[in-house]
C-alpha positions as CSV (number, residue, x, y, z in Angstrom):
1,M,-59.7,-45.2,43.2
2,R,-56.0,-46.8,43.2
3,N,-56.9,-49.5,40.5
4,T,-58.1,-46.4,38.2
5,N,-54.8,-44.4,39.1
6,S,-52.8,-47.3,38.5
7,V,-54.4,-47.7,34.8
8,L,-54.2,-44.1,34.0
9,S,-50.4,-43.9,35.0
10,Q,-50.0,-47.2,32.8
11,K,-51.7,-45.6,29.8
12,K,-49.7,-42.1,29.9
13,S,-46.7,-44.5,30.3
14,T,-47.4,-45.7,27.2
15,V,-48.1,-42.5,25.0
16,A,-44.8,-41.9,23.2
17,L,-43.2,-38.6,23.1
18,P,-42.4,-36.7,20.1
19,Q,-38.7,-37.7,18.4
20,I,-36.2,-35.0,18.9
21,C,-34.3,-33.5,15.6
22,V,-32.0,-30.7,15.0
23,I,-31.7,-28.5,11.4
24,Y,-28.6,-28.3,9.6
25,T,-28.5,-25.4,6.9
26,R,-25.6,-24.1,5.0
27,V,-24.9,-21.5,2.6
28,S,-21.7,-20.5,0.7
29,S,-21.8,-16.9,1.2
30,V,-23.0,-13.9,3.1
31,K,-24.4,-13.1,0.0
32,Q,-27.0,-15.8,-0.3
33,V,-28.3,-15.5,3.2
34,N,-31.3,-13.3,1.9
35,E,-31.5,-14.9,-1.2
36,G,-34.0,-18.2,-2.4
37,T,-31.3,-20.9,-1.4
38,G,-30.6,-18.6,2.2
39,L,-30.5,-20.0,5.5
40,S,-34.2,-18.6,6.1
41,S,-35.9,-20.9,3.4
42,Q,-33.7,-24.3,4.0
43,E,-34.8,-23.9,7.8
44,Q,-38.3,-23.3,6.9
45,S,-38.2,-26.5,4.5
46,C,-37.0,-28.5,7.6
47,R,-39.3,-27.2,9.9
48,A,-42.4,-28.3,7.6
49,F,-40.4,-31.9,7.2
50,A,-40.1,-32.2,10.8
51,D,-43.7,-31.4,11.9
52,E,-45.1,-33.9,9.1
53,K,-43.1,-36.5,10.6
54,G,-44.1,-35.4,13.9
55,Y,-40.4,-34.1,15.3
56,Q,-39.7,-31.6,17.6
57,V,-36.8,-29.3,16.5
58,A,-34.7,-29.0,19.7
59,E,-31.8,-26.7,17.7
60,V,-30.5,-25.4,14.7
61,F,-27.0,-25.3,13.6
62,R,-25.9,-22.9,10.8
63,D,-22.9,-22.3,8.2
64,I,-21.8,-19.8,6.1
65,I,-18.9,-21.8,4.1
66,S,-18.2,-23.8,1.0
67,G,-19.9,-27.1,0.6
68,T,-16.3,-28.9,-0.2
69,A,-14.6,-27.6,3.0
70,G,-14.4,-30.1,6.3
71,E,-13.8,-27.8,9.0
72,R,-16.7,-25.8,10.2
73,S,-18.0,-24.6,13.0
74,G,-21.7,-25.6,12.2
75,T,-21.2,-29.2,12.2
76,K,-18.4,-29.1,15.3
77,A,-21.2,-27.5,17.3
78,L,-23.7,-30.0,15.9
79,V,-21.7,-33.1,16.7
80,R,-21.1,-32.0,20.2
81,Y,-24.5,-31.7,20.6
82,L,-25.4,-34.9,19.6
83,K,-22.7,-36.8,21.4
84,Q,-24.1,-34.7,24.7
85,H,-27.9,-36.5,23.8
86,R,-26.7,-39.7,22.6
87,S,-29.3,-41.5,24.6
88,E,-31.7,-39.5,22.1
89,N,-31.4,-40.9,19.3
90,V,-31.8,-37.6,17.7
91,V,-32.7,-36.9,13.9
92,V,-30.5,-34.5,11.8
93,I,-32.7,-32.8,9.1
94,V,-31.1,-31.0,5.9
95,D,-33.1,-29.5,3.1
96,D,-30.8,-31.3,0.3
97,I,-27.5,-33.2,0.4
98,D,-25.8,-29.9,-1.5
99,R,-26.7,-28.1,1.6
100,F,-24.7,-30.9,4.1
101,A,-21.7,-31.4,1.5
102,R,-20.1,-30.8,-1.9
103,D,-17.3,-33.3,-1.8
104,V,-17.5,-37.2,-1.5
105,S,-14.6,-37.4,1.7
106,V,-16.5,-34.2,3.7
107,Y,-19.7,-36.0,3.0
108,S,-18.4,-39.5,4.1
109,E,-16.6,-38.0,7.1
110,L,-19.5,-35.8,8.5
111,L,-22.1,-39.3,7.8
112,K,-19.5,-40.8,10.3
113,Q,-19.1,-38.4,12.8
114,I,-23.3,-38.0,12.9
115,R,-23.6,-41.5,13.0
116,G,-21.0,-42.5,15.9
117,A,-22.9,-40.0,17.9
118,G,-26.1,-42.2,17.3
119,A,-27.9,-40.2,15.0
120,K,-29.3,-40.6,11.6
121,L,-29.7,-38.5,8.7
122,E,-32.8,-37.4,7.0
123,S,-34.3,-34.7,4.2
124,P,-37.3,-33.5,2.7
125,K,-35.4,-34.1,-0.7
126,F,-33.9,-37.7,-0.3
127,K,-34.2,-40.7,1.2
128,M,-31.6,-42.0,3.3
129,S,-31.2,-46.0,3.5
130,E,-28.2,-48.3,4.1
131,E,-29.1,-50.1,0.2
132,A,-26.6,-50.3,-1.8
133,R,-28.8,-48.3,-4.7
134,S,-29.3,-45.7,-2.3
135,V,-25.8,-45.1,-0.7
136,F,-24.4,-45.0,-4.3
137,E,-27.0,-42.4,-5.6
138,L,-26.4,-40.2,-2.7
139,K,-22.7,-40.1,-3.1
140,L,-23.3,-39.9,-7.1
141,R,-25.6,-36.8,-6.3
142,V,-22.5,-35.2,-3.8
143,L,-20.1,-35.9,-6.8
144,L,-22.3,-34.1,-9.0
145,G,-21.9,-31.0,-6.5
146,E,-18.0,-31.4,-6.4
147,L,-18.0,-31.0,-10.3
148,E,-20.6,-27.7,-10.1
149,V,-18.0,-26.3,-7.7
150,G,-15.2,-27.2,-9.8
151,K,-17.0,-25.9,-13.0
152,N,-17.8,-22.4,-11.2
153,K,-14.2,-22.5,-9.8
154,E,-12.9,-22.6,-13.4
155,R,-15.7,-20.1,-14.7
156,S,-14.8,-17.7,-12.1
157,R,-10.7,-17.9,-12.8
158,D,-11.2,-17.5,-16.5
159,R,-13.4,-14.7,-15.9
160,V,-10.6,-13.3,-13.7
161,I,-7.9,-14.0,-15.9
162,A,-9.9,-12.2,-18.7
163,R,-10.0,-8.9,-16.9
164,L,-6.9,-9.1,-16.2
165,Q,-5.9,-9.5,-19.6
166,M,-8.2,-6.6,-20.5
167,G,-6.1,-4.3,-17.6
168,Y,-9.0,-4.6,-15.1
169,W,-7.7,-5.5,-11.6
170,T,-9.8,-7.9,-9.9
171,F,-8.1,-8.1,-6.4
172,A,-9.1,-6.0,-3.4
173,A,-8.7,-2.2,-4.0
174,P,-4.9,-1.1,-2.4
175,T,-4.7,1.9,-0.6
176,G,-5.6,4.9,-2.7
177,Y,-8.2,3.4,-4.7
178,E,-11.8,2.1,-4.9
179,Y,-14.2,0.5,-7.0
180,R,-17.2,2.2,-8.8
181,R,-19.0,1.0,-11.4
182,R,-18.3,2.2,-14.6
183,G,-21.0,2.1,-17.6
184,T,-20.8,-1.4,-19.3
185,E,-17.2,-1.9,-18.2
186,G,-18.5,-3.7,-14.6
187,K,-16.3,-2.6,-11.4
188,V,-13.0,-0.3,-11.9
189,L,-10.8,1.1,-9.8
190,F,-11.3,4.7,-9.1
191,R,-9.1,7.2,-7.0
192,S,-10.0,7.5,-3.7
193,E,-9.5,11.1,-2.4
194,P,-7.7,12.5,-0.4
195,V,-6.1,9.2,0.2
196,A,-4.9,8.9,-3.5
197,T,-3.0,12.5,-3.8
198,I,-1.1,12.1,-0.2
199,L,0.4,8.5,-1.2
200,A,1.1,10.0,-5.1
201,E,3.0,12.7,-3.1
202,A,5.2,10.1,-1.3
203,L,5.9,7.9,-4.3
204,N,6.8,11.0,-6.3
205,G,8.8,12.2,-3.5
206,F,10.9,9.1,-2.9
207,A,11.8,9.0,-6.6
208,T,12.9,12.8,-6.6
209,G,14.9,12.3,-3.4
210,R,12.8,14.9,-1.4
211,F,12.3,11.6,1.1
212,L,15.6,9.9,1.2
213,S,14.5,6.4,3.0
214,Q,11.4,4.7,3.8
215,A,11.6,6.1,7.2
216,E,11.2,9.5,5.8
217,V,8.1,8.1,3.5
218,K,6.7,6.5,6.6
219,K,7.0,9.9,8.6
220,F,5.2,12.1,5.8
221,L,2.4,9.5,5.8
222,E,1.8,9.4,9.4
223,S,1.6,13.3,9.4
224,K,-1.4,13.3,7.1
225,S,-4.5,12.8,9.5
226,E,-6.7,11.8,6.5
227,F,-4.5,9.0,5.7
228,P,-5.2,5.5,6.8
229,K,-2.9,4.0,9.7
230,D,-2.4,0.4,10.7
231,Y,-5.0,-1.2,13.1
232,R,-5.6,0.3,16.3
233,S,-2.3,2.7,16.0
234,T,-1.2,6.1,14.9
235,E,1.7,4.6,12.4
236,V,2.1,3.2,9.4
237,S,4.3,0.2,9.2
238,F,7.2,-0.3,7.3
239,D,6.0,-3.4,5.4
240,R,3.3,-1.2,4.3
241,V,5.8,1.5,3.3
242,K,7.5,-1.0,1.2
243,K,4.3,-2.6,-0.6
244,F,3.1,1.1,-1.3
245,L,6.9,1.7,-3.1
246,T,6.6,-1.9,-5.1
247,N,2.9,-2.0,-6.3
248,L,2.8,-1.7,-10.1
249,I,-0.8,-1.1,-9.7
250,Y,0.0,2.6,-8.7
251,A,1.6,2.7,-12.0
252,G,-1.2,2.2,-14.3
253,Y,0.3,-1.7,-14.9
254,L,-0.3,-5.0,-13.5
255,E,1.3,-8.1,-13.7
256,R,0.1,-11.7,-12.6
257,P,2.7,-14.2,-13.3
258,E,1.1,-16.7,-11.2
259,R,-1.8,-16.5,-13.2
260,D,0.2,-16.2,-16.9
261,I,-0.6,-12.5,-16.6
262,P,2.5,-10.3,-18.2
263,L,3.2,-7.1,-17.6
264,T,0.0,-5.6,-18.7
265,K,-1.3,-1.4,-18.9
266,A,-4.0,-1.1,-17.0
267,V,-7.5,1.1,-17.4
268,H,-7.3,2.6,-14.2
269,E,-5.7,6.1,-13.8
270,P,-2.2,5.5,-12.2
271,L,-0.9,7.6,-9.3
272,I,2.5,8.2,-10.6
273,S,4.5,7.3,-14.0
274,Y,5.8,3.8,-14.7
275,D,9.1,5.6,-14.8
276,T,8.9,6.8,-11.5
277,Y,7.7,3.4,-9.9
278,L,11.2,2.3,-12.0
279,I,13.3,5.2,-10.0
280,N,11.6,3.9,-6.9
281,Q,12.7,0.3,-7.5
282,D,16.2,1.1,-8.4
283,R,16.6,3.4,-5.2
284,L,14.8,0.5,-3.1
285,E,17.8,-1.7,-4.5
286,S,20.5,0.4,-4.2
287,S,22.4,1.0,-0.5
288,A,20.0,1.9,2.1
289,V,19.8,5.8,2.6
290,A,20.7,6.6,6.6
291,P,17.2,7.1,8.1
292,A,16.1,10.7,9.2
293,K,16.8,11.3,12.9
294,K,13.1,11.3,13.8
295,D,13.7,14.3,16.9
296,I,16.0,16.9,14.7
297,D,15.6,16.4,10.9
298,K,13.2,19.3,10.8
299,D,15.5,21.7,13.2
300,F,18.5,21.1,10.4
301,P,17.4,22.2,6.8
302,L,20.5,21.2,5.5
303,R,21.2,17.8,6.9
304,G,22.2,15.4,3.7
305,F,22.8,18.5,1.8
306,V,26.2,19.9,3.3
307,K,29.3,17.8,2.6
308,C,32.5,18.2,4.5
309,S,35.2,19.8,2.5
310,T,38.0,17.7,3.7
311,C,37.0,14.2,3.3
312,G,33.8,15.1,0.6
313,R,31.2,12.9,3.4
314,K,27.7,14.2,4.0
315,M,27.8,15.7,7.3
316,T,25.7,15.0,10.2
317,S,23.9,17.3,13.3
318,C,23.0,17.0,16.5
319,W,22.3,19.2,19.7
320,S,24.8,19.2,22.4
321,T,23.7,20.2,25.9
322,S,26.2,22.7,27.7
323,G,27.1,22.1,31.4
324,T,24.1,25.1,32.3
325,G,21.9,22.4,30.6
326,R,21.3,24.7,27.4
327,K,21.3,23.0,24.0
328,Y,23.2,24.0,21.2
329,P,22.6,23.0,17.4
330,Y,25.8,22.0,15.5
331,Y,26.4,20.5,11.8
332,L,29.6,18.1,11.9
333,C,31.5,15.5,10.2
334,H,31.5,11.8,11.5
335,D,33.7,10.1,9.0
336,R,36.4,8.2,11.3
337,S,39.2,9.1,8.7
338,C,38.6,12.5,8.3
339,P,40.7,15.2,10.4
340,E,37.9,16.8,11.1
341,K,36.0,14.0,12.8
342,G,34.1,15.3,15.6
343,K,34.7,19.0,15.0
344,S,31.4,20.8,15.8
345,I,30.7,23.9,13.2
346,P,27.4,26.1,15.0
347,R,24.0,25.5,12.9
348,D,24.0,29.4,12.8
349,Q,27.2,30.1,11.1
350,L,27.0,27.0,8.5
351,E,23.3,28.2,7.6
352,S,24.0,32.3,7.4
353,D,26.9,31.5,4.9
354,F,24.5,29.2,3.0
355,V,21.7,32.1,3.1
356,A,24.5,34.1,1.7
357,L,25.1,31.7,-0.7
358,L,21.4,31.9,-1.7
359,Q,20.9,35.6,-2.1
360,S,24.0,36.0,-4.5
361,I,22.5,33.6,-7.1
362,E,19.8,35.8,-7.5
363,P,19.9,37.5,-11.1
364,E,19.5,40.8,-11.9
365,A,16.2,42.5,-12.9
366,A,17.4,43.5,-16.1
367,T,17.9,39.8,-17.4
368,F,14.3,39.0,-16.9
369,E,12.8,40.6,-20.0
370,V,15.4,38.3,-22.1
371,A,15.0,35.2,-19.9
372,E,11.5,35.4,-21.1
373,K,11.9,35.2,-24.7
374,V,14.5,32.8,-24.0
375,F,12.4,30.3,-22.1
376,Q,9.4,31.0,-24.6
377,D,11.8,29.8,-27.5
378,A,13.2,27.0,-25.4
379,W,9.4,25.8,-24.8
380,D,8.5,26.2,-28.3
381,R,11.4,24.2,-29.6
382,R,10.8,21.7,-27.4
383,T,6.6,21.4,-27.9
384,T,8.0,21.0,-31.4
385,W,10.6,18.2,-30.7
386,A,8.2,16.6,-28.3
387,K,5.3,15.9,-31.0
388,Q,8.3,14.4,-33.2
389,E,9.3,12.2,-30.7
390,I,6.0,11.2,-29.4
391,C,5.4,10.1,-32.7
392,R,8.4,7.9,-33.3
393,L,7.8,6.3,-30.1
394,K,4.4,5.4,-31.1
395,Q,5.6,3.8,-34.1
396,R,7.8,1.4,-32.3
397,I,5.1,0.7,-29.5
398,A,3.2,-0.5,-33.1
399,H,6.1,-2.3,-33.8
400,I,6.6,-4.0,-30.7
401,E,3.3,-5.0,-30.8
402,K,3.4,-6.5,-34.2
403,E,6.4,-8.7,-32.7
404,C,4.3,-9.6,-30.2
405,S,1.6,-10.9,-31.7
406,N,4.2,-13.2,-34.0
407,V,6.1,-14.4,-30.9
408,V,2.6,-15.4,-29.5
409,D,1.8,-17.2,-32.6
410,R,5.6,-18.9,-32.4
411,A,4.8,-19.9,-28.9
412,A,1.6,-21.7,-29.6
413,Q,3.0,-23.9,-32.6
414,A,6.2,-24.8,-30.6
415,Q,6.6,-28.4,-29.9
416,S,9.5,-27.9,-27.6
417,G,8.5,-27.2,-23.5
418,A,12.0,-24.8,-23.9
419,L,11.3,-23.0,-26.8
420,A,7.7,-22.0,-25.6
421,S,9.2,-20.8,-22.3
422,A,11.7,-18.7,-24.2
423,Y,9.2,-17.6,-26.5
424,E,7.5,-16.3,-23.2
425,S,10.5,-14.8,-21.7
426,K,10.7,-13.0,-25.4
427,L,7.0,-11.9,-24.8
428,D,8.1,-10.7,-21.1
429,D,10.9,-8.5,-22.7
430,L,8.6,-6.7,-25.4
431,L,5.8,-6.0,-23.1
432,S,8.4,-4.5,-20.5
433,D,10.0,-2.3,-23.6
434,K,6.4,-1.3,-24.5
435,A,5.7,0.0,-20.9
436,E,9.1,2.0,-20.3
437,I,8.0,3.6,-24.2
438,E,4.7,4.7,-22.9
439,A,5.9,6.0,-19.6
440,E,8.7,8.0,-21.5
441,I,5.5,9.5,-23.8
442,G,3.9,10.2,-20.5
443,R,7.0,12.4,-19.6
444,M,7.0,14.3,-22.6
445,T,3.3,15.3,-21.9
446,F,3.0,19.5,-20.8
447,P,0.9,20.3,-18.2
448,D,-2.5,21.9,-18.2
449,R,-1.3,25.4,-17.6
450,S,-0.1,27.7,-20.6
451,F,3.3,28.9,-20.6
452,D,2.4,32.3,-19.5
453,E,0.9,30.5,-16.1
454,M,4.2,28.3,-16.1
455,F,6.3,31.3,-16.8
456,E,5.2,33.5,-14.2
457,L,5.2,30.7,-11.4
458,A,8.8,29.8,-12.4
459,M,10.0,33.7,-12.7
460,D,8.7,34.1,-9.3
461,F,10.7,31.5,-7.5
462,L,13.9,32.1,-10.5
463,A,13.8,35.7,-9.2
464,S,14.6,35.3,-5.3
465,P,14.6,31.6,-4.0
466,Y,15.5,33.0,-1.0
467,K,12.3,34.6,-0.3
468,I,10.6,31.9,-0.5
469,W,13.2,29.3,1.5
470,E,12.5,32.2,4.6
471,K,9.0,31.5,5.0
472,A,9.2,27.9,3.5
473,S,8.5,24.9,5.6
474,F,10.7,21.9,6.0
475,S,9.4,20.2,3.1
476,L,9.6,23.1,0.9
477,K,13.1,24.0,2.0
478,R,13.7,20.1,0.5
479,V,12.4,20.7,-2.6
480,I,14.0,24.1,-3.2
481,L,17.4,22.7,-2.5
482,K,16.6,20.4,-5.5
483,L,15.5,22.8,-7.6
484,V,18.6,25.3,-6.9
485,F,21.6,23.3,-6.7
486,A,22.8,20.3,-9.1
487,T,25.1,19.0,-6.6
488,P,25.6,19.1,-2.7
489,M,27.1,22.1,-0.6
490,E,30.8,21.6,0.6
491,F,31.6,23.6,3.8
492,G,35.2,23.9,5.2
493,R,35.7,25.1,8.5
494,N,38.4,27.7,7.1
495,E,37.3,28.2,3.7
496,G,33.6,28.2,4.9
497,V,31.1,27.7,2.0
498,R,32.0,26.7,-1.7
499,T,29.5,27.6,-4.3
500,P,28.0,24.2,-5.5
501,K,26.7,24.0,-9.1
502,T,23.1,25.5,-10.0
503,T,20.6,23.6,-11.8
504,L,20.2,24.5,-15.8
505,P,17.4,27.5,-15.2
506,F,20.1,29.2,-12.9
507,K,22.4,28.3,-15.5
508,A,21.0,30.2,-18.2
509,L,20.1,33.2,-16.0
510,E,23.6,33.7,-15.3
511,Y,24.6,33.1,-19.1
512,L,22.5,36.1,-19.7
513,K,23.6,37.9,-17.2
514,G,27.0,37.7,-18.7
515,S,26.1,38.1,-22.1
516,D,24.9,41.1,-24.7
517,L,21.5,41.2,-23.8
518,K,20.1,42.5,-27.1
519,I,21.7,39.1,-28.7
520,V,20.3,35.7,-28.4
521,P,22.4,32.8,-29.9
522,G,21.1,31.8,-33.2
523,G,20.4,28.4,-32.4
524,G,18.6,29.4,-29.0
525,I,18.9,27.7,-25.6
526,E,17.1,24.4,-25.6
527,P,17.3,22.6,-22.4
528,P,17.9,19.0,-22.6
529,T,15.0,16.6,-21.2
530,R,16.2,16.5,-17.6
531,G,16.8,20.7,-17.5
532,F,13.6,21.4,-19.0
533,S,11.8,18.6,-16.2
534,I,13.7,20.7,-13.5
535,F,12.7,24.2,-15.2
536,L,8.7,22.7,-15.0
537,G,9.0,21.2,-11.7
538,I,9.4,24.6,-10.3
539,Q,5.7,24.7,-10.4
540,S,5.9,22.2,-8.1
541,I,6.5,24.6,-5.2
542,S,2.7,26.3,-5.1
543,R,1.5,22.9,-4.6
544,I,3.2,22.1,-1.0
């Protein structure tokens, strides 16, 4: 019995155990995971090869990364496993060489690490050996893969540049936009509501002075629950606010100097005009405006509008606490050189004087009938002038486009690099001029509403701005100040409020009040561009 058992044990010891192997699979992107060259199909091919060779699959390692990348989590885990099982002479199976690497240096380094861990590389689609021809052929296949990667990158870059040249944004959609397919154009940016409307209001508000600083824009965006905040936060960072204000995409244009894409009109719908964008850039580059006080700005609607009559500086405001602990609101001048520095003025006194001023500029009812005819005349004259001006500006655009074509031809024929660079600079200037003219045409576009609708809104406001002020929110009060007064209001401790200059519509009504209401000047009263914009701007009250 002992001899028999000894023989059986010897036979068992001579039976060879299956060779241990691991599988490595790789795709370049998540999109490929479910395609024909995905991870599952590679693994299936490698398992079939392992069964054919009699290998036992111990582990499967995966990567979703480019074949030219040297730093991969999957290969790092693979090498660690090989080092831990060095004594088992593990075989590493890959489906094909391009799944292993698509860069000669990366291929050589990975192969060195695998062999250094005591393992060897095998595949159902290529034979690995130490013969010079085999080593050369594998490296050649990797090199061809590297070439294909390079060609794919070039094709992708060329497609991106072509799309940009045609005015299509090709990168991540900015806040306020989302990508949608539109016919044969492919993916195009579309407004994403309500974020787009909120952001447009913020950008326009900064340009018009409704928001005096980036801090006020930040607070406005944070007040809107629908607006996306920063990660794990209820705030919008100042960096994001700066990016919103400087992003050319929101003005309907794009520019990528690093890809030789000059200022180009985009195909998507803008949130603001190019003119508004330029105003915002000027405001950002100019001296910074003092940020609004976080806790008290809404308690003092005239803050930033009232100036000290002694020194001409804008007054600030504060809450003062008495000895009994009661708080009192004050306006005051903080200028060091001003004799009135620190001498507070009760809020109720100053704001009651302002209310009296606002009530005093209400026009008489008798002027409204004539005012309607005057504004209708101004509307008609402005419409005629705008059509003529738009026609002239379009001719200028056609001339600029022709000049751009000539500059491009000259740049292509330039023998000197400095000369070619000068032509490129000239082309950028021409395209910038074209964009400004297009923005000017946009400013002349009339609202969708008829004159009767516009007149009704405007006259409701002109009839009694105080009635709207009395029930208005803080934001609307700021708008009313801009629409009624052309300059800030001065206030003195002894003389009280000094009447500031009013905007053009109120000047027109004041003129009619002191004139013979039966006579309208032969030339009419045609408001200039800015004045007419203020008149039309009254409609914005209904949207706040």
